[in-house]
PDB file of N, CA, C and O in Angstrom:
ATOM      1  N   ARG A   1      96.491  -8.573 -76.812  1.00  0.00           N
ATOM      2  CA  ARG A   1      94.876  -7.987 -77.189  1.00  0.00           C
ATOM      3  C   ARG A   1      93.594  -7.916 -76.234  1.00  0.00           C
ATOM      4  O   ARG A   1      92.780  -8.681 -75.717  1.00  0.00           O
ATOM      5  N   ARG A   2      93.909  -6.460 -76.306  1.00  0.00           N
ATOM      6  CA  ARG A   2      92.762  -5.648 -75.002  1.00  0.00           C
ATOM      7  C   ARG A   2      91.008  -5.241 -75.303  1.00  0.00           C
ATOM      8  O   ARG A   2      90.600  -4.993 -76.437  1.00  0.00           O
ATOM      9  N   PHE A   3      90.738  -5.239 -74.929  1.00  0.00           N
ATOM     10  CA  PHE A   3      89.308  -4.783 -74.861  1.00  0.00           C
ATOM     11  C   PHE A   3      89.653  -3.346 -74.896  1.00  0.00           C
ATOM     12  O   PHE A   3      90.374  -2.727 -74.113  1.00  0.00           O
ATOM     13  N   VAL A   4      88.748  -2.739 -76.375  1.00  0.00           N
ATOM     14  CA  VAL A   4      88.687  -0.195 -75.977  1.00  0.00           C
ATOM     15  C   VAL A   4      87.305  -0.738 -76.121  1.00  0.00           C
ATOM     16  O   VAL A   4      86.853  -1.676 -76.776  1.00  0.00           O
ATOM     17  N   SER A   5      86.863  -0.016 -75.450  1.00  0.00           N
ATOM     18  CA  SER A   5      85.786   0.698 -75.900  1.00  0.00           C
ATOM     19  C   SER A   5      85.109   1.591 -76.871  1.00  0.00           C
ATOM     20  O   SER A   5      85.846   2.471 -77.318  1.00  0.00           O
ATOM     21  N   GLN A   6      83.704   1.583 -77.376  1.00  0.00           N
ATOM     22  CA  GLN A   6      83.853   2.417 -78.480  1.00  0.00           C
ATOM     23  C   GLN A   6      83.282   3.947 -78.123  1.00  0.00           C
ATOM     24  O   GLN A   6      82.609   4.644 -78.882  1.00  0.00           O
ATOM     25  N   TYR A   7      83.777   4.335 -76.610  1.00  0.00           N
ATOM     26  CA  TYR A   7      84.044   5.833 -76.356  1.00  0.00           C
ATOM     27  C   TYR A   7      85.687   5.961 -76.024  1.00  0.00           C
ATOM     28  O   TYR A   7      86.217   7.064 -75.887  1.00  0.00           O
ATOM     29  N   ASP A   8      86.160   5.153 -75.952  1.00  0.00           N
ATOM     30  CA  ASP A   8      87.562   4.922 -75.675  1.00  0.00           C
ATOM     31  C   ASP A   8      88.067   5.535 -77.234  1.00  0.00           C
ATOM     32  O   ASP A   8      88.599   6.621 -77.463  1.00  0.00           O
ATOM     33  N   SER A   9      87.679   4.366 -78.266  1.00  0.00           N
ATOM     34  CA  SER A   9      88.247   4.463 -79.560  1.00  0.00           C
ATOM     35  C   SER A   9      87.651   5.606 -80.168  1.00  0.00           C
ATOM     36  O   SER A   9      88.272   5.992 -81.158  1.00  0.00           O
ATOM     37  N   ALA A  10      86.192   6.551 -79.747  1.00  0.00           N
ATOM     38  CA  ALA A  10      86.076   7.831 -79.780  1.00  0.00           C
ATOM     39  C   ALA A  10      86.849   8.696 -79.759  1.00  0.00           C
ATOM     40  O   ALA A  10      87.130   9.559 -80.590  1.00  0.00           O
ATOM     41  N   LEU A  11      87.374   8.383 -78.371  1.00  0.00           N
ATOM     42  CA  LEU A  11      88.013   9.846 -78.747  1.00  0.00           C
ATOM     43  C   LEU A  11      89.002   9.539 -79.702  1.00  0.00           C
ATOM     44  O   LEU A  11      89.262  10.289 -80.642  1.00  0.00           O
ATOM     45  N   ILE A  12      89.606   8.376 -79.477  1.00  0.00           N
ATOM     46  CA  ILE A  12      91.192   7.949 -79.961  1.00  0.00           C
ATOM     47  C   ILE A  12      90.623   8.295 -81.308  1.00  0.00           C
ATOM     48  O   ILE A  12      90.734   7.171 -81.797  1.00  0.00           O
ATOM     49  N   TYR A  13      90.094   9.019 -82.273  1.00  0.00           N
ATOM     50  CA  TYR A  13      89.096   8.857 -83.714  1.00  0.00           C
ATOM     51  C   TYR A  13      89.465  10.197 -83.768  1.00  0.00           C
ATOM     52  O   TYR A  13      90.479  10.700 -84.252  1.00  0.00           O
ATOM     53  N   ALA A  14      88.193  10.884 -83.022  1.00  0.00           N
ATOM     54  CA  ALA A  14      88.501  12.071 -82.711  1.00  0.00           C
ATOM     55  C   ALA A  14      89.987  13.103 -82.792  1.00  0.00           C
ATOM     56  O   ALA A  14      90.316  14.047 -83.511  1.00  0.00           O
ATOM     57  N   GLY A  15      90.650  12.353 -81.640  1.00  0.00           N
ATOM     58  CA  GLY A  15      91.756  13.166 -81.613  1.00  0.00           C
ATOM     59  C   GLY A  15      93.078  12.733 -83.300  1.00  0.00           C
ATOM     60  O   GLY A  15      94.137  13.277 -83.615  1.00  0.00           O
ATOM     61  N   LEU A  16      92.532  11.910 -83.768  1.00  0.00           N
ATOM     62  CA  LEU A  16      93.275  11.804 -84.828  1.00  0.00           C
ATOM     63  C   LEU A  16      92.832  12.706 -86.452  1.00  0.00           C
ATOM     64  O   LEU A  16      93.341  12.861 -87.562  1.00  0.00           O
ATOM     65  N   GLY A  17      91.487  13.158 -85.663  1.00  0.00           N
ATOM     66  CA  GLY A  17      90.908  14.394 -86.552  1.00  0.00           C
ATOM     67  C   GLY A  17      89.831  13.588 -87.663  1.00  0.00           C
ATOM     68  O   GLY A  17      89.264  14.233 -88.545  1.00  0.00           O
ATOM     69  N   GLN A  18      89.687  12.520 -87.543  1.00  0.00           N
ATOM     70  CA  GLN A  18      88.739  11.259 -88.093  1.00  0.00           C
ATOM     71  C   GLN A  18      87.255  11.104 -87.124  1.00  0.00           C
ATOM     72  O   GLN A  18      86.856  10.561 -86.094  1.00  0.00           O
ATOM     73  N   LYS A  19      86.732  12.064 -88.340  1.00  0.00           N
ATOM     74  CA  LYS A  19      85.315  12.745 -87.419  1.00  0.00           C
ATOM     75  C   LYS A  19      84.208  11.304 -87.833  1.00  0.00           C
ATOM     76  O   LYS A  19      83.434  10.972 -86.936  1.00  0.00           O
ATOM     77  N   ASP A  20      84.172  10.659 -88.899  1.00  0.00           N
ATOM     78  CA  ASP A  20      83.109  10.488 -89.095  1.00  0.00           C
ATOM     79  C   ASP A  20      83.421   9.092 -88.532  1.00  0.00           C
ATOM     80  O   ASP A  20      82.400   8.533 -88.132  1.00  0.00           O
ATOM     81  N   GLN A  21      84.730   8.256 -88.364  1.00  0.00           N
ATOM     82  CA  GLN A  21      85.078   6.880 -87.432  1.00  0.00           C
ATOM     83  C   GLN A  21      84.240   7.187 -85.977  1.00  0.00           C
ATOM     84  O   GLN A  21      83.315   6.585 -85.431  1.00  0.00           O
ATOM     85  N   ALA A  22      85.192   8.705 -85.524  1.00  0.00           N
ATOM     86  CA  ALA A  22      84.504   9.133 -83.931  1.00  0.00           C
ATOM     87  C   ALA A  22      82.975   8.716 -84.163  1.00  0.00           C
ATOM     88  O   ALA A  22      82.421   7.654 -83.879  1.00  0.00           O
ATOM     89  N   LEU A  23      82.479   9.829 -84.741  1.00  0.00           N
ATOM     90  CA  LEU A  23      80.603   9.847 -85.037  1.00  0.00           C
ATOM     91  C   LEU A  23      80.285   8.298 -84.210  1.00  0.00           C
ATOM     92  O   LEU A  23      79.783   8.092 -83.105  1.00  0.00           O
ATOM     93  N   GLN A  24      80.965   7.052 -85.569  1.00  0.00           N
ATOM     94  CA  GLN A  24      80.164   6.276 -85.581  1.00  0.00           C
ATOM     95  C   GLN A  24      80.699   5.491 -84.017  1.00  0.00           C
ATOM     96  O   GLN A  24      80.207   4.449 -83.584  1.00  0.00           O
ATOM     97  N   ARG A  25      81.398   5.992 -83.594  1.00  0.00           N
ATOM     98  CA  ARG A  25      82.238   4.954 -82.193  1.00  0.00           C
ATOM     99  C   ARG A  25      80.895   5.708 -80.955  1.00  0.00           C
ATOM    100  O   ARG A  25      79.994   5.239 -80.259  1.00  0.00           O
ATOM    101  N   LEU A  26      81.450   7.071 -81.236  1.00  0.00           N
ATOM    102  CA  LEU A  26      79.659   7.518 -79.917  1.00  0.00           C
ATOM    103  C   LEU A  26      78.535   7.266 -80.090  1.00  0.00           C
ATOM    104  O   LEU A  26      77.639   7.683 -79.356  1.00  0.00           O
ATOM    105  N   GLN A  27      78.310   6.340 -81.359  1.00  0.00           N
ATOM    106  CA  GLN A  27      76.541   6.102 -81.659  1.00  0.00           C
ATOM    107  C   GLN A  27      76.881   4.531 -81.142  1.00  0.00           C
ATOM    108  O   GLN A  27      75.987   3.685 -81.141  1.00  0.00           O
ATOM    109  N   LYS A  28      78.045   4.267 -80.768  1.00  0.00           N
ATOM    110  CA  LYS A  28      77.952   2.811 -81.122  1.00  0.00           C
ATOM    111  C   LYS A  28      77.835   2.824 -79.091  1.00  0.00           C
ATOM    112  O   LYS A  28      77.056   2.189 -78.380  1.00  0.00           O
ATOM    113  N   ALA A  29      78.848   3.724 -78.722  1.00  0.00           N
ATOM    114  CA  ALA A  29      78.386   3.762 -77.815  1.00  0.00           C
ATOM    115  C   ALA A  29      77.574   4.445 -76.900  1.00  0.00           C
ATOM    116  O   ALA A  29      77.825   4.712 -75.725  1.00  0.00           O
ATOM    117  N   TYR A  30      76.702   4.669 -77.477  1.00  0.00           N
ATOM    118  CA  TYR A  30      75.840   5.093 -77.039  1.00  0.00           C
ATOM    119  C   TYR A  30      74.307   4.007 -76.555  1.00  0.00           C
ATOM    120  O   TYR A  30      73.651   3.754 -75.544  1.00  0.00           O
ATOM    121  N   GLU A  31      74.335   3.610 -78.154  1.00  0.00           N
ATOM    122  CA  GLU A  31      74.050   2.260 -78.135  1.00  0.00           C
ATOM    123  C   GLU A  31      74.169   0.892 -77.357  1.00  0.00           C
ATOM    124  O   GLU A  31      73.415  -0.053 -77.592  1.00  0.00           O
ATOM    125  N   GLU A  32      75.284   0.855 -76.309  1.00  0.00           N
ATOM    126  CA  GLU A  32      75.551   0.387 -76.041  1.00  0.00           C
ATOM    127  C   GLU A  32      75.749   0.882 -74.331  1.00  0.00           C
ATOM    128  O   GLU A  32      76.437   0.192 -73.578  1.00  0.00           O
ATOM    129  N   ARG A  33      75.105   2.065 -73.884  1.00  0.00           N
ATOM    130  CA  ARG A  33      74.864   2.657 -72.790  1.00  0.00           C
ATOM    131  C   ARG A  33      76.099   2.817 -71.689  1.00  0.00           C
ATOM    132  O   ARG A  33      76.121   2.712 -70.462  1.00  0.00           O
ATOM    133  N   SER A  34      77.254   3.159 -72.815  1.00  0.00           N
ATOM    134  CA  SER A  34      78.588   3.741 -71.976  1.00  0.00           C
ATOM    135  C   SER A  34      78.510   4.879 -71.415  1.00  0.00           C
ATOM    136  O   SER A  34      78.284   5.983 -71.910  1.00  0.00           O
ATOM    137  N   LEU A  35      78.781   4.455 -69.956  1.00  0.00           N
ATOM    138  CA  LEU A  35      78.587   5.373 -68.899  1.00  0.00           C
ATOM    139  C   LEU A  35      79.588   6.402 -69.304  1.00  0.00           C
ATOM    140  O   LEU A  35      78.898   7.412 -69.449  1.00  0.00           O
ATOM    141  N   PRO A  36      80.667   6.675 -69.534  1.00  0.00           N
ATOM    142  CA  PRO A  36      81.331   8.017 -70.110  1.00  0.00           C
ATOM    143  C   PRO A  36      80.438   8.792 -71.022  1.00  0.00           C
ATOM    144  O   PRO A  36      80.685   9.961 -71.315  1.00  0.00           O
ATOM    145  N   LEU A  37      79.726   8.346 -71.330  1.00  0.00           N
ATOM    146  CA  LEU A  37      79.468   9.154 -72.570  1.00  0.00           C
ATOM    147  C   LEU A  37      78.720  10.756 -72.123  1.00  0.00           C
ATOM    148  O   LEU A  37      78.601  11.874 -72.624  1.00  0.00           O
ATOM    149  N   VAL A  38      78.282   9.939 -70.699  1.00  0.00           N
ATOM    150  CA  VAL A  38      77.854  11.475 -70.400  1.00  0.00           C
ATOM    151  C   VAL A  38      78.454  12.525 -70.247  1.00  0.00           C
ATOM    152  O   VAL A  38      77.781  13.528 -70.010  1.00  0.00           O
ATOM    153  N   PHE A  39      79.960  12.633 -70.336  1.00  0.00           N
ATOM    154  CA  PHE A  39      80.809  13.738 -70.704  1.00  0.00           C
ATOM    155  C   PHE A  39      81.337  14.359 -71.453  1.00  0.00           C
ATOM    156  O   PHE A  39      82.273  15.130 -71.239  1.00  0.00           O
ATOM    157  N   ILE A  40      80.492  13.973 -73.085  1.00  0.00           N
ATOM    158  CA  ILE A  40      80.589  14.595 -74.427  1.00  0.00           C
ATOM    159  C   ILE A  40      80.485  15.855 -74.092  1.00  0.00           C
ATOM    160  O   ILE A  40      81.357  16.474 -74.702  1.00  0.00           O
ATOM    161  N   LYS A  41      79.860  16.549 -73.432  1.00  0.00           N
ATOM    162  CA  LYS A  41      79.697  17.784 -73.880  1.00  0.00           C
ATOM    163  C   LYS A  41      80.562  18.589 -72.819  1.00  0.00           C
ATOM    164  O   LYS A  41      80.396  19.778 -72.548  1.00  0.00           O
ATOM    165  N   VAL A  42      81.333  17.906 -72.370  1.00  0.00           N
ATOM    166  CA  VAL A  42      83.021  18.926 -71.890  1.00  0.00           C
ATOM    167  C   VAL A  42      83.890  18.253 -71.966  1.00  0.00           C
ATOM    168  O   VAL A  42      84.581  18.453 -70.967  1.00  0.00           O
ATOM    169  N   ILE A  43      84.428  17.340 -72.729  1.00  0.00           N
ATOM    170  CA  ILE A  43      85.316  17.102 -72.757  1.00  0.00           C
ATOM    171  C   ILE A  43      85.980  17.239 -74.461  1.00  0.00           C
ATOM    172  O   ILE A  43      85.536  16.653 -75.448  1.00  0.00           O
ATOM    173  N   PRO A  44      86.974  18.047 -74.421  1.00  0.00           N
ATOM    174  CA  PRO A  44      87.717  18.407 -75.200  1.00  0.00           C
ATOM    175  C   PRO A  44      87.833  17.982 -76.325  1.00  0.00           C
ATOM    176  O   PRO A  44      87.799  18.516 -77.434  1.00  0.00           O
ATOM    177  N   ALA A  45      88.003  16.777 -75.909  1.00  0.00           N
ATOM    178  CA  ALA A  45      88.927  15.821 -77.335  1.00  0.00           C
ATOM    179  C   ALA A  45      87.250  16.147 -78.795  1.00  0.00           C
ATOM    180  O   ALA A  45      87.137  15.883 -79.992  1.00  0.00           O
ATOM    181  N   PHE A  46      86.481  16.692 -77.941  1.00  0.00           N
ATOM    182  CA  PHE A  46      84.907  16.116 -78.549  1.00  0.00           C
ATOM    183  C   PHE A  46      84.514  17.338 -79.106  1.00  0.00           C
ATOM    184  O   PHE A  46      83.390  17.398 -79.603  1.00  0.00           O
ATOM    185  N   ASP A  47      85.653  18.886 -79.114  1.00  0.00           N
ATOM    186  CA  ASP A  47      85.145  19.369 -79.503  1.00  0.00           C
ATOM    187  C   ASP A  47      85.290  20.296 -81.046  1.00  0.00           C
ATOM    188  O   ASP A  47      84.753  21.360 -81.355  1.00  0.00           O
ATOM    189  N   PRO A  48      86.301  19.354 -81.884  1.00  0.00           N
ATOM    190  CA  PRO A  48      85.954  19.318 -83.787  1.00  0.00           C
ATOM    191  C   PRO A  48      84.777  18.825 -83.805  1.00  0.00           C
ATOM    192  O   PRO A  48      84.288  19.175 -84.879  1.00  0.00           O
ATOM    193  N   LEU A  49      83.770  17.987 -83.017  1.00  0.00           N
ATOM    194  CA  LEU A  49      82.340  17.401 -83.867  1.00  0.00           C
ATOM    195  C   LEU A  49      81.473  17.993 -83.122  1.00  0.00           C
ATOM    196  O   LEU A  49      80.349  17.504 -83.008  1.00  0.00           O
ATOM    197  N   ARG A  50      81.901  19.417 -82.326  1.00  0.00           N
ATOM    198  CA  ARG A  50      80.830  19.788 -81.806  1.00  0.00           C
ATOM    199  C   ARG A  50      79.378  20.319 -82.846  1.00  0.00           C
ATOM    200  O   ARG A  50      78.213  20.235 -82.459  1.00  0.00           O
ATOM    201  N   SER A  51      79.783  20.817 -84.103  1.00  0.00           N
ATOM    202  CA  SER A  51      78.724  21.537 -84.844  1.00  0.00           C
ATOM    203  C   SER A  51      78.884  20.439 -86.233  1.00  0.00           C
ATOM    204  O   SER A  51      78.779  21.015 -87.316  1.00  0.00           O
ATOM    205  N   ASP A  52      79.113  19.002 -86.288  1.00  0.00           N
ATOM    206  CA  ASP A  52      78.577  18.179 -86.698  1.00  0.00           C
ATOM    207  C   ASP A  52      76.825  17.189 -85.973  1.00  0.00           C
ATOM    208  O   ASP A  52      76.712  16.308 -85.120  1.00  0.00           O
ATOM    209  N   PRO A  53      75.627  18.014 -86.961  1.00  0.00           N
ATOM    210  CA  PRO A  53      74.725  17.212 -86.999  1.00  0.00           C
ATOM    211  C   PRO A  53      74.433  15.618 -86.522  1.00  0.00           C
ATOM    212  O   PRO A  53      73.433  14.963 -86.229  1.00  0.00           O
ATOM    213  N   ARG A  54      75.208  15.489 -86.571  1.00  0.00           N
ATOM    214  CA  ARG A  54      75.618  14.011 -85.437  1.00  0.00           C
ATOM    215  C   ARG A  54      75.344  14.260 -84.562  1.00  0.00           C
ATOM    216  O   ARG A  54      74.304  13.999 -83.958  1.00  0.00           O
ATOM    217  N   PHE A  55      76.325  14.903 -84.238  1.00  0.00           N
ATOM    218  CA  PHE A  55      76.907  14.820 -82.754  1.00  0.00           C
ATOM    219  C   PHE A  55      75.817  16.246 -81.962  1.00  0.00           C
ATOM    220  O   PHE A  55      75.415  16.531 -80.834  1.00  0.00           O
ATOM    221  N   ILE A  56      75.752  16.577 -82.777  1.00  0.00           N
ATOM    222  CA  ILE A  56      74.068  17.487 -81.799  1.00  0.00           C
ATOM    223  C   ILE A  56      72.848  16.441 -81.444  1.00  0.00           C
ATOM    224  O   ILE A  56      72.507  16.178 -80.290  1.00  0.00           O
ATOM    225  N   ALA A  57      72.174  15.822 -82.770  1.00  0.00           N
ATOM    226  CA  ALA A  57      71.263  14.639 -82.600  1.00  0.00           C
ATOM    227  C   ALA A  57      71.403  13.955 -81.623  1.00  0.00           C
ATOM    228  O   ALA A  57      70.394  13.718 -80.959  1.00  0.00           O
ATOM    229  N   LEU A  58      72.710  13.398 -81.194  1.00  0.00           N
ATOM    230  CA  LEU A  58      73.416  12.184 -79.856  1.00  0.00           C
ATOM    231  C   LEU A  58      72.585  13.159 -78.545  1.00  0.00           C
ATOM    232  O   LEU A  58      71.628  12.819 -77.850  1.00  0.00           O
ATOM    233  N   LEU A  59      73.363  14.462 -78.540  1.00  0.00           N
ATOM    234  CA  LEU A  59      73.586  15.477 -77.301  1.00  0.00           C
ATOM    235  C   LEU A  59      71.691  15.112 -77.523  1.00  0.00           C
ATOM    236  O   LEU A  59      71.093  15.123 -76.447  1.00  0.00           O
ATOM    237  N   LYS A  60      71.340  14.995 -78.017  1.00  0.00           N
ATOM    238  CA  LYS A  60      69.485  15.734 -77.939  1.00  0.00           C
ATOM    239  C   LYS A  60      69.175  14.109 -77.707  1.00  0.00           C
ATOM    240  O   LYS A  60      68.091  13.846 -78.228  1.00  0.00           O
ATOM    241  N   LYS A  61      69.443  13.596 -77.436  1.00  0.00           N
ATOM    242  CA  LYS A  61      68.795  11.740 -77.750  1.00  0.00           C
ATOM    243  C   LYS A  61      69.109  11.672 -75.954  1.00  0.00           C
ATOM    244  O   LYS A  61      68.349  11.178 -75.120  1.00  0.00           O
ATOM    245  N   MET A  62      70.322  12.260 -75.720  1.00  0.00           N
ATOM    246  CA  MET A  62      71.052  11.939 -74.366  1.00  0.00           C
ATOM    247  C   MET A  62      70.599  13.079 -73.464  1.00  0.00           C
ATOM    248  O   MET A  62      70.915  13.094 -72.274  1.00  0.00           O
ATOM    249  N   HIS A  63      69.731  14.201 -74.123  1.00  0.00           N
ATOM    250  CA  HIS A  63      69.029  15.226 -73.265  1.00  0.00           C
ATOM    251  C   HIS A  63      70.113  15.967 -72.973  1.00  0.00           C
ATOM    252  O   HIS A  63      69.858  16.892 -72.202  1.00  0.00           O
ATOM    253  N   LEU A  64      70.970  15.904 -73.238  1.00  0.00           N
ATOM    254  CA  LEU A  64      72.126  17.048 -72.660  1.00  0.00           C
ATOM    255  C   LEU A  64      72.344  18.321 -73.648  1.00  0.00           C
ATOM    256  O   LEU A  64      73.335  19.030 -73.473  1.00  0.00           O
ATOM    257  N   ASP A  65      71.247  18.664 -74.881  1.00  0.00           N
ATOM    258  CA  ASP A  65      71.170  19.741 -75.868  1.00  0.00           C
ATOM    259  C   ASP A  65      70.954  21.207 -74.795  1.00  0.00           C
ATOM    260  O   ASP A  65      71.091  22.326 -75.292  1.00  0.00           O
ATOM    261  N   LYS A  66      70.680  21.071 -73.612  1.00  0.00           N
ATOM    262  CA  LYS A  66      70.169  22.316 -73.540  1.00  0.00           C
ATOM    263  C   LYS A  66      71.749  22.703 -73.033  1.00  0.00           C
ATOM    264  O   LYS A  66      72.040  23.866 -72.753  1.00  0.00           O
TER     265      LYS A  66
END
């Protein structure tokens, strides 16, 4: 057993095409203040999530929407 961060879980779910799970994990990563989350705007694995209102809202919360 190993610890897998919420951010890493989000990457995995996004790669598997499971958008809802990925977005839930990103929200939890945000709540945990996960440092790698600052890169979500440029990580290609999250490209399929970019048009989702939940992803856009998360970017706004993080002031990365500009």
